[in-house]
NUZA-157679 format. One record per residue: residue number from 1; y, x, z of N, C-alpha, C in turn. Coordinates in Angstrom, 3 decimals, padded with zeros to 6 digits. Atoms other than C-alpha are relative to their C-alpha. Layout:
BEGIN
<NUM <Y X Z> <Y X Z> <Y X Z>> ...
END
This chain:
BEGIN
<1 <000.366 -000.602 001.269> <119.765 102.714 119.485> <-001.175 -000.769 -000.582>> <2 <001.060 000.688 000.722> <117.556 101.056 116.880> <-000.757 001.008 -000.858>> <3 <000.854 -000.962 000.668> <114.685 102.721 115.076> <-000.803 -000.688 -001.118>> <4 <000.816 000.473 001.120> <113.009 102.189 111.678> <-001.009 001.101 -000.307>> <5 <001.034 -000.953 000.372> <109.686 103.882 110.965> <-000.884 -000.654 -001.058>> <6 <000.814 000.494 001.100> <107.814 103.436 107.687> <-000.911 001.128 -000.454>> <7 <000.970 -000.990 000.476> <104.680 105.224 106.531> <-000.718 -000.617 -001.204>> <8 <000.682 000.448 001.214> <103.201 104.925 103.024> <-000.982 001.055 -000.477>> <9 <000.961 -000.912 000.622> <100.113 106.453 101.452> <000.406 000.232 -001.453>> <10 <-000.372 -000.327 001.373> <100.551 108.173 098.088> <-001.112 000.792 -000.680>> <11 <000.905 -000.811 000.814> <098.632 109.888 095.279> <000.796 000.963 -000.865>> <12 <-000.903 -000.849 000.765> <101.443 112.197 094.172> <-000.198 001.459 000.378>> <13 <000.077 -001.420 -000.335> <101.555 115.976 093.969> <001.280 000.441 000.713>> <14 <-001.110 -000.497 -000.819> <103.904 118.104 096.073> <001.301 000.099 -000.790>> <15 <-001.210 -000.128 000.825> <106.343 118.750 093.210> <000.667 -001.355 -000.219>> <16 <-000.548 001.353 000.191> <106.764 115.022 092.509> <000.651 -000.490 001.289>> <17 <-000.519 000.455 -001.291> <107.266 114.294 096.207> <001.286 000.720 000.382>> <18 <-001.211 -000.763 -000.321> <109.805 117.076 096.694> <001.168 -000.483 -000.862>> <19 <-001.032 000.498 000.904> <111.753 115.862 093.652> <000.486 -001.382 000.446>> <20 <-000.353 001.348 -000.432> <111.659 112.258 094.912> <000.820 000.021 001.281>> <21 <-000.746 -000.027 -001.251> <112.844 113.141 098.411> <001.393 000.605 -000.186>> <22 <-001.334 -000.560 000.255> <115.680 115.331 097.121> <000.878 -001.007 -000.741>> <23 <-000.755 001.035 000.719> <116.742 112.576 094.711> <000.479 -001.075 000.964>> <24 <-000.398 000.994 -000.993> <116.784 110.150 097.625> <001.197 000.498 000.805>> <25 <-001.139 -000.564 -000.731> <119.089 112.460 099.601> <001.275 -000.023 -000.819>> <26 <-001.161 000.017 000.888> <121.428 112.765 096.613> <000.541 -001.414 -000.173>> <27 <-000.435 001.391 000.171> <121.510 108.985 096.107> <000.679 -000.532 001.251>> <28 <-000.617 000.448 -001.247> <122.240 108.316 099.775> <001.397 000.579 000.160>> <29 <-001.314 -000.647 -000.113> <125.098 110.831 099.759> <000.988 -000.611 -000.981>> <30 <-000.891 000.572 001.015> <126.550 109.414 096.523> <000.397 -001.438 000.343>> <31 <-000.255 001.425 -000.260> <126.276 105.779 097.654> <000.757 -000.227 001.301>> <32 <-000.554 000.279 -001.321> <127.229 106.025 101.339> <000.855 001.121 000.572>> <33 <-000.660 -001.151 -000.607> <128.676 109.482 101.921> <-000.994 000.698 000.908>> <34 <000.893 -000.701 -000.910> <127.276 111.581 104.711> <-000.466 001.318 -000.591>> <35 <000.523 -001.297 000.425> <125.305 114.785 104.330> <-001.512 -000.025 000.030>> <36 <001.447 -000.172 -000.044> <121.740 115.744 103.539> <-000.336 001.462 -000.241>> <37 <000.524 -001.334 000.312> <119.720 118.925 103.459> <-001.522 -000.053 000.033>> <38 <001.454 -000.118 000.047> <116.145 119.878 102.687> <-000.454 001.067 000.976>> <39 <000.608 -000.962 -000.908> <113.991 121.633 105.231> <-001.510 -000.122 -000.164>> <40 <001.434 000.098 000.290> <110.486 122.266 103.929> <-000.299 -001.282 -000.754>> <41 <000.375 001.276 000.617> <108.954 118.880 103.126> <000.774 -001.172 000.577>> <42 <-000.782 001.055 -000.648> <111.656 116.915 104.957> <001.437 000.019 -000.507>> <43 <-001.415 000.172 000.296> <115.013 115.580 103.812> <000.643 -000.595 001.244>> <44 <-000.771 000.489 -001.141> <117.461 115.146 106.692> <001.299 -000.586 -000.560>> <45 <-001.234 000.648 000.447> <120.304 112.684 106.088> <000.739 -000.523 001.229>> <46 <-000.807 000.509 -001.109> <123.136 111.950 108.518> <001.272 -000.639 -000.541>> <47 <-001.235 000.700 000.354> <126.008 109.518 108.265> <000.444 -000.777 001.230>> <48 <-000.558 000.631 -001.196> <128.169 108.421 111.202> <-001.086 -000.238 001.046>> <49 <000.979 000.292 -001.050> <125.710 106.644 113.507> <-001.397 -000.248 -000.575>> <50 <001.347 000.081 000.569> <122.635 106.986 111.263> <-000.550 001.415 -000.178>> <51 <000.688 -001.277 000.153> <120.142 109.835 111.284> <-001.367 -000.303 -000.597>> <52 <001.251 000.317 000.691> <117.268 109.707 108.797> <-000.746 001.256 -000.403>> <53 <000.873 -001.075 000.474> <114.322 111.924 107.935> <-001.044 -000.627 -000.905>> <54 <001.053 000.414 000.918> <112.031 111.486 104.949> <-000.860 001.225 -000.238>> <55 <000.904 -001.122 000.135> <109.007 113.732 104.962> <-001.297 -000.421 -000.660>> <56 <001.273 000.312 000.637> <105.660 113.989 103.271> <-001.031 001.075 000.308>> <57 <001.109 -000.941 -000.043> <102.265 115.604 103.487> <-000.950 -000.368 -001.142>> <58 <000.924 000.203 001.117> <099.168 115.501 101.269> <-000.314 -001.471 -000.268>> <59 <000.422 001.388 000.158> <098.507 111.780 101.856> <001.052 -001.051 000.305>> <60 <-000.976 001.017 -000.411> <101.584 110.068 103.309> <001.450 000.441 -000.190>> <61 <-001.456 -000.168 -000.049> <105.340 109.676 103.026> <000.452 -000.735 001.255>> <62 <-000.455 000.583 -001.241> <107.071 109.015 106.333> <001.521 -000.056 000.028>> <63 <-001.440 000.199 -000.118> <110.542 107.611 106.854> <000.291 -000.334 001.456>> <64 <-000.396 000.209 -001.383> <112.190 107.760 110.264> <001.525 -000.099 000.035>> <65 <-001.447 000.225 -000.017> <115.671 106.274 110.688> <000.415 -000.440 001.402>> <66 <-000.569 000.380 -001.292> <117.617 106.161 113.945> <001.405 -000.509 -000.259>> <67 <-001.294 000.645 000.211> <120.573 103.799 113.952> <000.746 -000.119 001.314>> <68 <-000.853 000.156 -001.161> <123.412 103.987 116.430> <000.576 -001.408 000.052>> <69 <-000.566 001.332 -000.212> <125.396 101.006 117.668> <000.703 -000.570 -001.229>> <70 <-000.761 000.492 001.147> <127.613 100.778 114.598> <-000.887 -000.439 -001.164>> <71 <000.882 000.295 001.130> <124.648 100.611 112.207> <-001.099 -001.006 000.332>> <72 <001.087 000.890 -000.407> <122.299 098.360 114.197> <000.056 -001.356 -000.708>> <73 <-000.146 001.293 000.674> <123.685 095.233 112.528> <-000.567 000.030 -001.416>> <74 <000.494 -000.141 001.374> <122.473 096.590 109.179> <-001.479 000.393 -000.066>> <75 <001.388 -000.452 -000.049> <118.907 097.380 110.287> <-000.873 -000.705 -001.045>> <76 <000.819 000.752 000.958> <117.278 094.615 108.201> <000.282 000.395 -001.431>> <77 <-000.390 -000.383 001.352> <119.207 095.542 105.080> <-000.467 001.419 -000.319>> <78 <000.411 -001.393 000.208> <118.498 099.259 105.496> <-001.511 000.087 -000.157>> <79 <001.465 -000.006 000.095> <114.784 098.660 106.097> <-000.467 -000.564 -001.335>> <80 <000.327 000.592 001.299> <114.631 096.451 103.005> <000.274 000.975 -001.136>> <81 <-000.353 -000.987 001.028> <116.396 099.086 100.884> <-001.004 001.151 -000.039>> <82 <000.966 -001.093 -000.062> <114.016 101.808 102.073> <-001.329 -000.453 -000.597>> <83 <001.258 000.510 000.541> <110.962 099.656 101.322> <000.065 -000.186 -001.509>> <84 <-000.156 000.166 001.452> <112.296 098.796 097.860> <-000.034 001.343 -000.712>> <85 <000.000 -001.339 000.617> <112.933 102.470 097.084> <-001.424 000.564 -000.038>> <86 <001.368 -000.503 -000.047> <109.431 103.413 098.204> <-000.911 -000.748 -000.972>> <87 <000.790 000.794 000.949> <107.921 100.552 096.181> <000.187 000.500 -001.425>> <88 <-000.314 -000.446 001.363> <109.645 101.888 093.058> <-000.434 001.432 -000.277>> <89 <000.187 -001.432 000.240> <108.977 105.599 093.572> <-001.307 000.611 000.492>> <90 <001.250 -000.551 -000.525> <105.677 106.046 095.424> <-001.176 -000.526 -000.812>> <91 <001.192 000.381 000.778> <102.479 106.067 093.390> <-001.244 000.244 000.829>> 
END
């Protein structure tokens, strides 16, 4: 199993962060399939051999992605996509 962990500092309020994380779950589902659900300040996304969590608190956004064997070959691409999304949406 492969693991991606990314942590970013932010200056956003809780409403902005909740909206951003829910939008991310919707985009992942629309683009790749799979399922997502919100649980407090965390979006859980699952798709075949990928399990991702995007959460936030007052100062940071944390992304935790676990990739199974089938998805390990795409680790670099997935990490790049996550970083690009955060670059565009985190203030």
